[in-house]
C-alpha positions as CSV (number, residue, x, y, z in Angstrom):
1,M,-31.2,16.0,-19.2
2,A,-28.3,17.1,-21.4
3,A,-28.6,20.2,-23.5
4,P,-29.0,19.8,-27.2
5,G,-25.7,18.8,-28.8
6,V,-24.2,17.7,-25.4
7,R,-23.6,14.0,-24.9
8,A,-25.1,12.2,-21.9
9,L,-23.3,9.4,-20.2
10,V,-24.2,7.2,-17.3
11,V,-21.7,5.9,-14.7
12,E,-22.6,2.9,-12.7
13,A,-20.2,2.3,-9.8
14,D,-19.9,-0.1,-6.9
15,G,-17.4,-1.5,-4.5
16,G,-17.2,-4.2,-1.8
17,S,-15.0,-5.9,0.8
18,R,-15.2,-9.4,2.1
19,G,-15.0,-8.4,5.7
20,N,-15.0,-4.7,6.7
21,P,-12.1,-4.2,6.4
22,G,-11.2,-7.1,4.2
23,P,-10.1,-8.1,0.7
24,A,-11.8,-5.4,-1.4
25,G,-12.4,-4.4,-5.0
26,Y,-14.3,-1.8,-7.1
27,G,-16.2,-1.9,-10.3
28,A,-17.5,0.8,-12.7
29,L,-18.9,1.1,-16.2
30,V,-19.8,3.9,-18.5
31,R,-22.9,3.7,-20.7
32,D,-24.2,5.9,-23.5
33,A,-27.4,7.4,-21.9
34,A,-29.2,7.4,-25.3
35,T,-28.6,3.8,-26.3
36,G,-27.6,2.1,-23.0
37,A,-24.5,0.7,-24.7
38,V,-21.5,0.0,-22.4
39,L,-18.6,2.1,-23.5
40,A,-16.0,1.3,-20.8
41,E,-15.5,-1.0,-17.8
42,R,-13.1,-0.5,-15.0
43,A,-12.4,-2.7,-12.0
44,G,-9.5,-3.4,-9.6
45,Y,-8.4,-5.2,-6.5
46,L,-7.6,-2.9,-3.6
47,G,-6.0,-5.2,-1.1
48,V,-7.4,-5.0,2.4
49,T,-9.6,-2.0,3.0
50,T,-13.1,-1.0,3.8
51,N,-16.4,-1.2,1.9
52,N,-16.7,2.6,1.8
53,V,-13.2,3.1,0.3
54,A,-14.0,0.5,-2.4
55,E,-17.3,2.2,-3.3
56,Y,-15.7,5.6,-3.5
57,T,-12.8,4.2,-5.6
58,G,-15.4,2.8,-8.0
59,L,-16.9,6.2,-8.3
60,V,-13.4,7.8,-9.0
61,E,-12.5,5.3,-11.7
62,G,-15.9,5.5,-13.3
63,L,-15.7,9.3,-13.6
64,R,-12.1,9.0,-14.9
65,A,-13.3,6.6,-17.6
66,A,-16.2,8.9,-18.5
67,H,-13.7,11.9,-18.8
68,G,-11.6,9.8,-21.2
69,I,-14.7,9.3,-23.4
70,D,-16.1,12.9,-23.4
71,P,-15.0,15.5,-20.9
72,G,-17.8,17.8,-22.1
73,A,-20.6,15.3,-21.4
74,R,-23.3,15.5,-18.8
75,V,-22.9,12.5,-16.4
76,Q,-25.5,10.8,-14.3
77,V,-23.9,8.6,-11.6
78,R,-26.0,5.7,-10.4
79,M,-24.9,3.9,-7.2
80,D,-26.5,1.7,-4.5
81,S,-24.4,3.3,-1.8
82,R,-26.6,5.8,0.0
83,L,-23.5,7.1,1.9
84,V,-21.6,8.0,-1.3
85,V,-24.6,9.6,-3.0
86,E,-25.6,11.7,-0.1
87,Q,-22.0,12.8,0.7
88,M,-21.2,13.7,-2.9
89,T,-24.4,15.8,-3.2
90,G,-23.5,17.6,0.0
91,A,-26.6,16.3,2.0
92,W,-24.3,14.4,4.4
93,Q,-21.0,15.5,5.8
94,I,-17.8,13.4,5.1
95,R,-16.3,13.0,8.5
96,H,-13.6,10.4,7.7
97,D,-10.4,12.0,6.5
98,G,-9.6,9.1,4.1
99,L,-13.0,9.2,2.4
100,R,-12.8,13.0,2.2
101,A,-9.5,12.6,0.2
102,I,-11.1,10.1,-2.2
103,A,-14.2,12.4,-2.6
104,T,-11.8,15.2,-3.6
105,R,-10.3,13.0,-6.3
106,A,-13.8,12.2,-7.5
107,R,-14.7,15.9,-7.9
108,A,-11.4,16.4,-9.7
109,A,-12.0,13.5,-12.1
110,F,-14.9,15.2,-13.8
111,P,-16.3,18.8,-13.6
112,A,-18.7,18.7,-10.7
113,E,-21.2,21.0,-12.3
114,Q,-21.6,18.4,-15.1
115,V,-22.4,15.4,-12.7
116,E,-25.5,14.4,-10.9
117,Y,-26.0,11.6,-8.5
118,T,-28.8,9.1,-8.2
119,W,-29.3,6.3,-5.7
120,V,-30.5,3.0,-7.1
121,P,-31.5,-0.3,-5.5
122,R,-28.7,-2.9,-5.5
123,A,-30.6,-5.0,-8.1
124,Q,-30.2,-2.1,-10.5
125,N,-26.5,-1.9,-10.0
126,A,-25.7,-5.6,-10.8
127,A,-23.3,-4.9,-13.6
128,A,-20.9,-2.7,-11.5
129,D,-21.3,-5.2,-8.6
130,A,-20.2,-8.0,-10.9
131,L,-17.1,-6.1,-11.9
132,A,-16.2,-5.5,-8.3
133,N,-16.5,-9.2,-7.5
134,E,-14.5,-10.1,-10.6
135,A,-11.7,-7.9,-9.2
136,M,-11.9,-9.6,-5.8
137,D,-12.0,-13.0,-7.3
138,T,-9.0,-12.5,-9.7
139,R,-7.1,-10.0,-7.5
140,E,-6.1,-8.1,-10.6
141,P,-5.0,-4.6,-9.6
142,V,-6.5,-3.0,-12.7
143,I,-9.1,-4.3,-15.2
144,A,-9.8,-2.0,-18.1
145,R,-12.1,-2.9,-21.0
146,D,-13.2,-0.3,-23.6
147,H,-15.9,-0.8,-26.3
148,G,-16.9,1.1,-29.4
149,P,-15.2,3.7,-31.5
150,D,-15.1,6.3,-28.7
151,A,-13.1,4.0,-26.4
152,V,-9.8,5.0,-25.0
153,L,-7.6,1.9,-25.1
154,A,-5.5,1.1,-22.0
155,E,-2.0,0.0,-21.8
156,P,-1.6,-3.0,-19.4
157,G,-1.9,-1.8,-15.8
158,E,-2.8,1.8,-16.6
159,T,-5.7,3.7,-15.1
160,L,-7.2,5.9,-17.8
161,G,-9.4,8.9,-18.0
162,A,-7.8,11.1,-15.3
163,P,-7.2,14.7,-16.2
164,A,-3.5,15.2,-16.6
165,P,-2.0,17.2,-13.8
166,D,1.2,19.3,-14.1
167,A,4.2,17.4,-15.3
168,D,6.3,15.6,-12.7
169,D,9.9,14.8,-13.2
170,D,9.4,11.4,-11.4
171,A,6.4,10.4,-13.6
172,A,6.6,7.5,-16.0
173,P,6.9,8.6,-19.7
174,G,3.6,8.9,-21.4
175,T,1.5,9.2,-18.2
176,G,0.8,12.9,-18.4
177,G,2.8,13.6,-15.3
178,R,0.9,11.0,-13.2
179,W,2.5,7.9,-11.7
180,R,1.1,4.8,-13.3
181,P,0.0,1.9,-11.2
182,S,2.0,-1.2,-12.2
183,G,2.6,-4.8,-11.2
184,A,0.8,-5.6,-8.0
185,F,0.0,-2.0,-7.1
186,S,-3.6,-1.1,-6.5
187,A,-5.5,1.7,-8.2
188,L,-5.2,4.0,-5.2
189,D,-3.3,7.2,-5.9
190,P,0.4,6.9,-4.9
191,C,0.4,10.7,-4.3
192,D,-1.7,10.0,-1.2
193,A,0.6,7.3,0.2
194,L,3.7,7.0,2.3
195,T,5.8,4.2,0.7
196,L,7.9,2.4,3.3
197,V,10.9,0.3,2.1
198,L,12.0,-1.9,5.0
199,V,15.5,-3.4,4.5
200,R,16.6,-6.1,7.0
201,H,20.3,-6.1,7.9
202,G,22.6,-8.7,6.3
203,V,24.3,-11.7,7.8
204,T,26.3,-11.3,11.0
205,P,28.2,-13.9,13.0
206,L,25.2,-14.6,15.2
207,T,23.0,-15.0,12.1
208,L,25.2,-17.8,10.8
209,L,25.1,-19.5,14.3
210,G,21.3,-19.1,14.5
211,G,21.7,-17.1,17.7
212,L,19.2,-14.5,19.0
213,S,20.5,-11.0,18.4
214,G,18.4,-8.4,20.1
215,G,18.1,-4.7,20.6
216,E,20.1,-4.4,23.9
217,V,23.5,-5.0,22.4
218,P,24.9,-2.7,19.7
219,G,26.8,-5.4,17.9
220,P,27.6,-7.6,16.1
221,P,28.6,-6.0,12.8
222,L,28.0,-7.5,9.4
223,T,30.3,-10.2,8.0
224,A,31.9,-9.9,4.6
225,Q,29.0,-11.7,3.2
226,G,26.6,-9.3,5.0
227,R,28.4,-6.3,3.6
228,S,28.1,-7.8,0.1
229,Q,24.3,-8.3,0.7
230,A,24.0,-4.7,1.9
231,A,25.6,-3.4,-1.3
232,R,23.1,-5.4,-3.4
233,A,20.2,-4.3,-1.3
234,A,21.3,-0.7,-1.7
235,D,21.4,-1.1,-5.5
236,A,17.9,-2.7,-5.4
237,V,16.5,0.3,-3.5
238,H,18.2,2.6,-6.0
239,R,16.5,0.8,-8.9
240,L,13.0,0.6,-7.4
241,H,11.7,3.8,-9.2
242,E,13.0,2.5,-12.5
243,T,11.2,-0.9,-12.0
244,W,8.0,0.6,-10.6
245,P,7.6,4.3,-11.6
246,D,4.8,4.8,-9.1
247,V,7.3,4.3,-6.3
248,P,8.8,7.8,-5.6
249,R,12.5,7.9,-5.3
250,P,13.5,7.7,-1.6
251,S,13.9,11.0,0.1
252,H,14.7,9.9,3.7
253,I,16.6,7.0,5.3
254,A,16.0,5.9,8.9
255,S,17.8,3.2,10.8
256,S,17.8,1.2,14.0
257,P,20.7,2.1,16.3
258,M,22.3,-1.3,16.0
259,V,25.7,-1.5,14.2
260,R,24.5,-4.0,11.6
261,T,21.5,-1.9,10.5
262,Q,23.6,1.3,10.5
263,E,26.0,-0.4,8.1
264,V,23.1,-1.3,5.8
265,A,21.7,2.2,6.0
266,A,25.1,3.7,5.2
267,A,25.3,1.5,2.1
268,V,21.9,2.7,1.0
269,G,22.7,6.3,1.8
270,R,25.9,6.2,-0.3
271,R,24.0,4.8,-3.2
272,L,21.2,7.3,-3.0
273,G,23.3,10.3,-1.8
274,L,21.1,10.7,1.4
275,P,22.0,11.1,5.1
276,V,20.8,8.6,7.7
277,T,18.6,9.3,10.7
278,V,18.9,6.9,13.7
279,D,15.7,6.2,15.6
280,E,15.9,4.2,18.9
281,R,12.4,3.0,18.4
282,L,13.4,0.9,15.4
283,R,15.7,-1.3,17.3
284,E,15.3,-5.1,17.3
285,M,13.3,-7.0,19.9
286,E,15.0,-7.2,23.2
287,F,15.7,-10.8,24.1
288,G,16.8,-10.2,27.7
289,D,18.3,-13.4,29.2
290,W,18.1,-15.1,25.8
291,E,20.5,-12.7,24.1
292,S,23.0,-14.5,21.8
293,L,21.6,-17.9,22.7
294,T,20.4,-20.4,20.0
295,P,16.8,-21.8,20.3
296,A,18.2,-25.1,21.4
297,Q,20.1,-23.4,24.3
298,V,17.0,-21.5,25.3
299,E,15.0,-24.7,25.3
300,E,17.6,-26.4,27.5
301,R,17.4,-23.6,30.1
302,W,13.8,-22.6,29.8
303,P,11.9,-25.7,28.6
304,G,8.8,-24.8,26.5
305,D,9.3,-21.0,26.7
306,F,10.8,-20.6,23.2
307,A,7.8,-22.3,21.7
308,Q,5.4,-20.1,23.7
309,W,7.3,-17.0,22.6
310,Y,7.1,-18.1,18.9
311,A,3.5,-19.1,19.0
312,T,1.7,-16.4,21.0
313,G,3.1,-13.0,20.1
314,T,2.4,-11.9,23.7
315,F,5.0,-14.0,25.6
316,A,8.2,-12.1,26.5
317,P,11.6,-13.7,27.3
318,P,12.8,-13.0,30.8
319,G,14.0,-9.4,30.8
320,G,12.9,-9.0,27.2
321,E,10.0,-7.9,25.0
322,S,7.1,-9.7,23.3
323,Y,6.2,-9.2,19.7
324,V,3.2,-7.0,20.8
325,Q,5.5,-4.8,22.8
326,V,7.9,-4.4,19.9
327,G,5.0,-3.6,17.6
328,E,3.7,-0.8,19.8
329,R,7.1,0.7,20.1
330,V,7.9,0.6,16.4
331,A,4.3,1.8,15.5
332,G,5.2,5.2,17.0
333,A,8.1,5.6,14.7
334,I,6.0,4.6,11.6
335,E,3.2,7.1,12.6
336,D,5.8,9.9,12.8
337,L,7.0,9.1,9.3
338,R,3.5,9.1,8.0
339,A,2.7,12.4,9.7
340,A,5.8,14.0,8.0
341,G,4.1,13.8,4.6
342,T,2.8,11.5,1.8
343,G,3.7,11.2,-1.8
344,R,7.2,10.0,-0.8
345,S,9.3,6.9,-0.1
346,V,11.2,6.3,3.1
347,V,13.8,3.6,3.6
348,V,14.1,2.0,7.0
349,A,17.0,-0.3,7.9
350,G,15.7,-2.7,10.5
351,H,15.5,-6.3,11.8
352,A,13.6,-9.5,11.3
353,A,11.3,-9.4,14.3
354,M,10.9,-5.6,14.0
355,I,9.8,-5.9,10.4
356,R,7.4,-8.7,11.2
357,T,5.6,-6.4,13.6
358,V,5.2,-3.7,10.9
359,V,3.9,-6.1,8.3
360,G,1.7,-7.9,10.9
361,R,0.1,-4.7,12.0
362,A,-0.3,-3.4,8.4
363,L,-2.2,-6.5,7.4
364,Q,-4.1,-6.7,10.7
365,M,-2.7,-10.1,11.4
366,P,-3.1,-11.6,14.8
367,P,0.1,-11.2,16.8
368,A,0.3,-15.0,17.1
369,T,1.0,-15.3,13.4
370,W,3.7,-12.6,13.1
371,S,6.5,-15.0,13.8
372,S,5.6,-17.0,10.7
373,L,6.6,-14.2,8.4
374,R,10.0,-14.9,6.8
375,I,12.3,-11.9,6.5
376,P,15.6,-13.0,4.9
377,P,18.8,-11.1,5.4
378,C,18.9,-7.9,3.3
379,S,15.4,-8.5,1.9
380,L,13.2,-5.6,0.9
381,T,9.6,-5.4,2.3
382,I,7.6,-2.6,0.7
383,L,4.4,-1.2,2.2
384,R,2.2,1.7,1.1
385,Y,0.2,3.6,3.7
386,F,-2.9,5.4,2.3
387,P,-5.3,7.5,4.3
388,A,-7.8,4.7,4.6
389,A,-5.9,1.6,3.6
390,T,-2.5,-0.1,3.9
391,E,-1.0,-2.6,1.5
392,V,2.1,-4.7,1.4
393,V,3.2,-4.3,-2.2
394,T,5.9,-7.0,-2.4
395,V,8.6,-8.8,-0.5
396,A,11.8,-9.2,-2.5
397,H,15.3,-10.4,-2.0
398,P,18.1,-8.6,-3.9
399,T,19.9,-10.9,-6.4
């Protein structure tokens, strides 16, 4: 019960995933405790993640919305997640690092001493559940609806109600020092993520011939067309933060050891004013006896093998590597980048098959489907790694 003169609000929150993990969304609403009137609704699509992450995110966004209405109010949170309620009250320990990070954001969203938690049966949480399902159905990254004279109106794509942290030079104007989710980005906090910008190399003589160009041979270099593509890709990377303010400006560039990727990395480095680090683990798939051959030449010499390599993800060319083997090798380099810190962007100059393995593993795709991902020369593939979720933000080709 709120003290006399202190407003009482109710936050109803929920989240769900279709598969665990699977496509997920959250929903939350804020009611006036005295009248039951809905003052604010929040929902959003989270990409592929777990049910627990979705439920916790609903809590965070509900508390942020309540803070935007009245930061001095007493808040009763009602959720049908026993896990979230018991963990937020301290009855149960939070053992998962990713959930612990989101719980910390929930405590920061509204003064903890003004919040109490109540478990309710699912039937009594239908409104929040409907919002979560709306987000999963529409795949809208942020849905914000406010009602009544106390509502705080949202700009398109903005998550409201969060206490403003210290100003940040990289923050978008008008966001109180906080990166604003935009475009296809989810409502997860970019400060918790490593953003990975994967840039495939440009055209080489073997690219034009359709030949297999693997990780055993340093060359070939880029053609004149490939160098032009690299310059455009470098400019696109430079402008990412201007286009999407919640993508931090790159602070590190890593490259495969191949000549073609180092040429691209050097172009990006010149544009950004950053040095390049070479990592052997980022090299292209090794094609063994198939090196420099076209698919037709491989079929002529090893009938049926190219189709098996393309379709399974586990078949390796003679003397070469399978997609799964490349994925395991490259995963070590990605994990090292993640361990070096979040809240930053890293550019990686790489290769088509190498990038397919990163995206395939990020989306938990079966290895047999990785070869179906199209990675054009000098395209940008952007991923964000959160503590408990990974998303592919966009795949773009520089114009």
